[in-house]
C-alpha positions in Angstrom: 0.0 0.4 -0.3 1.3 3.2 -1.3 -0.7 5.8 1.2 -3.2 4.7 3.9 -5.2 7.6 5.6 -6.5 7.0 9.4 -9.4 9.0 11.2 -7.8 8.4 14.5 -10.4 9.6 16.7 -12.7 7.1 14.9 -10.8 4.3 15.2 -9.6 4.6 19.0 -13.2 5.3 19.6 -15.4 2.6 17.0 -12.4 0.1 17.4 -9.8 0.7 20.3 -7.6 0.7 17.3 -4.4 2.8 17.6 -2.0 3.0 14.1 1.1 1.3 14.8 3.5 4.4 13.8 2.6 5.2 17.3 5.1 3.8 19.7 3.3 5.5 22.6 1.3 8.1 24.0 0.9 10.3 27.1 -1.4 12.6 28.2 -0.2 16.1 27.4 -1.2 17.7 30.7 0.7 15.2 33.3 2.5 13.0 31.2 1.2 9.9 31.9 0.9 6.9 29.9 -2.4 6.7 27.7 -1.0 4.0 25.0 2.2 2.1 24.4 2.9 -0.4 22.2 5.7 -2.9 20.2 6.9 -1.7 16.7 5.9 -3.9 14.3 7.3 -4.8 10.2 4.3 -3.1 8.6 5.6 -0.3 6.9 3.5 2.2 4.4 4.9 4.8 1.8 3.0 7.5 3.6 0.5 7.2 5.9 -1.7 10.0 7.4 -3.8 10.1 10.3 -6.2 13.0 10.9 -8.1 14.0 13.8 -5.9 13.4 16.2 -6.1 15.2 19.5 -3.2 17.3 21.2 -4.4 16.2 24.6 -2.0 13.3 23.7 1.8 13.9 22.9 3.3 11.0 20.6 6.0 9.5 20.2 6.6 7.9 16.4 8.1 4.6 15.9 11.1 3.9 12.8 13.8 6.5 12.8 13.7 6.0 9.0 10.0 7.8 8.9 9.6 11.4 9.1 6.1 13.4 10.6 4.8 16.3 9.3 2.2 17.6 11.6 -0.8 20.0 10.4 -3.1 21.7 12.7 -6.3 21.4 12.2 -8.0 24.6 12.3 -11.5 25.9 13.5 -12.2 22.5 15.5 -10.9 23.1 18.9 -11.7 20.0 21.3 -12.6 20.8 24.9 -12.6 18.9 28.1 -12.2 18.3 32.1 -9.0 17.7 33.9 -10.2 15.5 36.3 -7.5 15.9 39.4 -7.0 12.4 41.6 -7.6 14.1 44.4 -11.0 15.4 43.7 -13.3 13.6 46.0 -17.1 14.6 44.5 -18.5 16.8 41.8 -18.8 19.7 44.1 -15.5 19.7 45.1 -14.8 20.8 40.9 -17.9 22.8 41.0 -16.5 24.8 43.8 -12.9 25.0 42.8 -13.7 25.7 39.0 -16.6 28.0 39.1 -17.2 31.1 40.8 -20.6 31.2 43.1 -22.4 33.1 40.6 -21.6 30.8 37.7 -21.7 27.6 39.5 -25.3 28.8 41.1 -27.4 28.5 37.6 -26.2 25.5 36.9 -27.7 23.7 40.4 -30.8 26.0 40.2 -31.9 24.5 37.1 -30.9 21.0 37.6 -33.0 21.4 41.0 -35.5 23.1 39.2 -35.9 20.1 36.4 -36.2 17.7 39.4 -38.8 19.4 41.4 -41.1 19.8 38.4 -41.0 16.7 36.9 -40.2 13.0 37.9 -36.4 12.5 37.3 -34.4 9.9 37.2 -30.9 9.3 35.9 -29.4 5.6 34.4 -26.4 5.2 32.8 -26.0 2.2 30.7 -22.4 1.1 30.4 -21.5 -2.7 30.5 -25.0 -4.5 30.4 -28.1 -3.3 28.3 -30.8 -5.7 26.9 -31.4 -4.6 22.8 -34.9 -3.4 23.2 -34.4 -1.0 25.5 -31.3 -0.5 22.9 -33.2 0.3 20.3 -35.7 2.5 22.0 -33.2 4.4 23.7 -31.7 5.1 20.3 -34.8 5.3 18.2 -35.4 8.2 21.0 -31.8 9.8 20.2 -32.4 10.2 16.7 -35.8 11.9 16.9 -34.0 14.1 19.2 -31.0 15.2 16.9 -33.2 15.2 14.2 -35.9 18.3 16.1 -32.9 20.1 17.2 -31.0 20.2 13.8 -34.2 21.0 12.1 -34.7 24.3 14.9 -31.0 24.9 13.8 -31.0 25.0 10.2 -28.1 22.7 10.4 -27.0 19.7 9.4 -24.9 16.8 11.6 -22.4 14.2 10.7 -23.7 11.9 12.9 -27.3 11.4 11.5 -25.4 11.3 8.4 -24.0 7.7 9.5 -26.9 7.4 12.0 -27.1 3.3 11.1 -23.0 2.5 11.3 -24.0 4.4 15.0 -27.0 2.3 15.6 -25.1 -1.1 14.7 -21.5 -0.1 16.1 -22.7 1.0 20.2 -24.8 -1.9 21.3 -21.8 -4.5 21.2 -19.7 -1.6 22.5 -21.8 -0.5 25.7 -21.7 -4.6 26.3 -18.2 -4.7 26.4 -17.9 -1.3 28.1 -16.2 0.3 25.5 -19.2 2.8 24.9 -22.3 4.0 27.6 -25.6 5.5 27.3 -26.3 8.1 30.3 -30.1 9.0 30.3 -32.4 11.5 31.6 -35.8 10.2 32.2 -38.8 11.8 33.2 -41.1 8.9 34.5 -40.5 6.2 31.7 -39.6 9.0 28.3 -36.0 9.8 27.8 -35.0 13.7 27.3 -32.1 13.6 27.3 -29.2 10.7 26.3 -25.3 11.0 25.7 -23.5 8.4 24.1 -20.3 7.8 25.6 -16.6 6.1 24.1 -14.4 4.8 27.2 -10.9 4.2 26.8 -9.5 3.4 29.7 -10.1 6.0 31.8 -10.4 8.7 29.5 -14.3 9.3 29.0 -15.4 10.7 25.7 -18.9 12.2 25.7 -19.5 12.0 21.6 -23.3 12.5 21.0 -25.5 14.6 23.4 -29.0 14.7 22.8 -31.8 16.6 24.1 -35.5 17.7 24.2 -35.1 20.7 23.3 -39.1 21.1 24.6 -37.2 21.6 27.8 -34.9 24.3 26.7 -35.3 26.5 29.6 -33.9 23.1 32.2 -30.7 23.4 31.4 -30.4 19.6 30.4 -26.8 20.2 28.7 -25.7 21.1 31.9 -27.5 18.8 33.8 -26.0 16.3 31.9 -22.4 17.0 31.9 -22.5 17.5 35.9 -23.9 14.0 36.0 -21.4 13.1 34.1 -18.3 14.2 35.6 -20.1 13.1 38.7 -19.9 9.1 37.3 -15.9 9.8 36.0 -14.7 11.3 39.4 -16.4 7.8 41.3 -14.8 5.8 39.2 -11.7 7.5 38.8 -11.3 8.6 35.4 -8.5 11.0 34.8 -10.0 13.2 31.9 -13.6 13.6 30.4 -13.5 14.2 26.6 -16.3 17.0 25.2 -14.9 16.8 21.8 -14.9 19.3 19.3 -17.4 22.1 18.8 -17.4 25.8 19.9 -20.5 25.5 22.6 -21.1 28.0 25.3 -21.4 24.7 27.7 -18.5 23.2 26.8 -16.4 26.5 27.4 -18.3 26.8 30.5 -17.2 23.4 32.1 -13.7 22.9 30.8 -11.1 23.2 32.2 -8.6 22.5 29.2 -8.8 23.0 25.1 -6.8 22.1 22.6 -6.6 21.4 18.7 -6.7 19.1 16.1 -4.1 18.3 13.9 -3.1 15.7 11.0 0.3 13.7 11.2 1.8 12.7 7.9 4.4 10.0 8.4 5.9 9.1 5.6 9.5 7.5 4.3 12.3 10.1 4.6 14.6 8.0 2.2 11.5 7.6 -0.9 11.1 9.9 -3.2 8.1 8.6 -4.1 6.6 8.9 -0.4 8.2 12.3 -0.6 6.2 13.7 -3.5 3.3 11.4 -2.0 3.4 13.5 1.1 3.9 17.1 0.1 0.9 16.7 -2.5 -1.1 15.8 0.8 0.6 18.3 2.7 -0.3 21.2 0.4 -3.9 20.1 0.1 -4.2 20.4 4.3 -2.8 23.7 4.0 -5.4 24.5 1.2 -8.4 23.5 3.5 -6.5 25.3 6.0 -6.7 28.3 3.9 -10.2 27.9 2.9 -11.6 27.5 6.4 -9.5 31.0 6.8 -11.7 32.4 4.6 -15.5 30.5 5.5 -14.4 32.0 9.2 -13.9 36.1 8.0 -16.3 38.0 9.2 -17.2 39.2 6.0 -19.1 35.6 5.5 -20.1 34.9 8.7 -22.2 38.2 8.1 -23.8 36.8 4.9 -24.3 33.2 6.6 -25.7 35.2 9.3 -28.5 37.4 7.3 -29.7 34.5 4.9 -30.4 32.3 8.5 -32.7 35.4 10.0 -34.2 35.8 6.4 -35.2 31.9 6.3 -36.1 32.1 9.8 -38.7 34.9 9.0 -40.4 32.5 6.4 -41.6 30.3 9.0 -45.7 30.5 9.0 -46.5 29.1 12.2 -46.2 31.4 15.2 -47.2 30.9 18.5 -45.8 33.0 20.7 -49.0 35.0 21.6 -49.4 34.0 25.5 -51.1 36.0 28.2 -51.9 35.3 31.6 -55.8 34.4 32.6 -58.2 33.7 35.6 -59.7 31.1 34.0 -62.7 31.1 37.0 -63.3 34.6 35.3 -63.0 33.6 31.7 -66.2 32.1 30.9 -64.5 29.5 28.8 -66.1 26.2 27.3 -63.1 24.0 28.4 -61.9 20.7 27.1 -59.8 19.0 29.1 -56.7 17.0 27.4 -54.9 14.1 28.4 -51.2 14.6 29.2 -50.7 11.1 29.2 -51.0 10.8 25.2 -47.6 13.0 24.1 -48.9 12.3 20.4 -51.9 14.5 21.2 -49.7 17.8 22.6 -46.4 17.4 20.8 -46.4 21.0 19.4 -48.0 22.4 23.2 -45.2 20.6 24.8 -42.8 23.8 24.9 -45.6 26.5 26.2 -46.4 23.6 29.1 -43.0 23.2 30.1 -42.1 27.1 30.2 -45.2 27.4 32.1 -44.5 25.1 34.9 -40.6 26.3 34.7 -41.9 30.3 35.2 -44.1 29.2 38.1 -42.8 26.5 39.9 -45.1 24.1 39.3 -45.1 20.4 39.4 -46.3 18.3 36.0 -48.5 16.3 38.0 -50.4 19.3 39.3 -51.3 20.9 35.8 -54.4 20.8 34.0 -54.1 21.5 30.0 -57.7 22.6 28.2 -58.7 23.0 24.7 -60.7 26.4 24.7 -63.8 24.7 22.5 -65.3 27.9 20.8 -62.0 29.3 19.9 -59.2 28.2 16.4 -56.1 26.6 18.4 -56.7 28.0 21.6 -55.9 26.4 24.9 -55.2 27.5 29.0 -53.0 26.0 31.2 -53.7 25.8 34.4 -51.9 25.1 37.4 -52.2 25.4 41.5 -52.5 29.5 41.6 -52.6 30.3 38.0 -53.3 30.0 34.4 -52.4 31.3 31.1 -53.6 31.2 27.3 -51.8 30.1 24.6 -52.9 31.0 21.1 -51.5 29.4 18.5 -51.5 32.3 15.0 -50.9 31.4 11.5 
């Protein structure tokens, strides 16, 4: 084989496989060993490893080969280094966050738990196929809604069938896990994670966007970190992606890079390597252009314009005294999710605002009005009017 291309992170997480060009890998933040190997005889002219995370420091096999390292621009990753002296998650929160910044995280988690029948479940080392199938179906549905809302595409969704086949044996082999937040029996947040030694990779987060007020993303990271501390993990990796919650939680950031590994004495290897290096550098220049201020302004303009085309707005909400309204009402059965899906966001916002519990509220259809509803709690009621 003249040239070999490898996606480092994918091979590591999905197959627990690391290329034999690496003699050892050490954590960059404490220099302890992540991976060690013996040198093998397998050789190629050129090997390219993309998506190599710089929280690892590589040592390469074979002095007859040379390696060119090139940073992959705009793919910064974020993680949490877990001090071995950390006894519980509250210790990390107190050290990493100020009082004002950690208070909202705890407040929203407690609000979630006080408003719904919340419980948490970790599937690691054992999961039955029916449970797995149902959770993956729910995760896919939540991801679809989220990315439709963002008007965005996602590589996970494009390869969804691959992940469905891949993860079941990995979970049972303790190489992957599902962290789930349930409201009663309904998963409202699912995190798909990979495990390698004592490193936890939080890879695919999905949540029900109707619960946006409750900060499910922060609660998920809280529970993952809590589990990592309890199980003596050294690092929780949140991957690349410039999201606010990652920046909020992380105490470490890093870049991804590409390693072009080629035989020094071979003219053809040098030519092939140079060609690949030029391709990568060209892509980086293209990314510089796509991330320029002008392009960002153009993207934002068209995104705003697209959002204005939505024909079904539902922002007409008013507080109402149901006892004095003289309305004809028909009660909605809240156990039938399919009948109230488009109402959920407003129901949950009402619950959050007035600190109600889901079991204590009632929802009514106003019989003589089109697309109008009442949400009633113990002391407050609102009227929702859907405007076409």
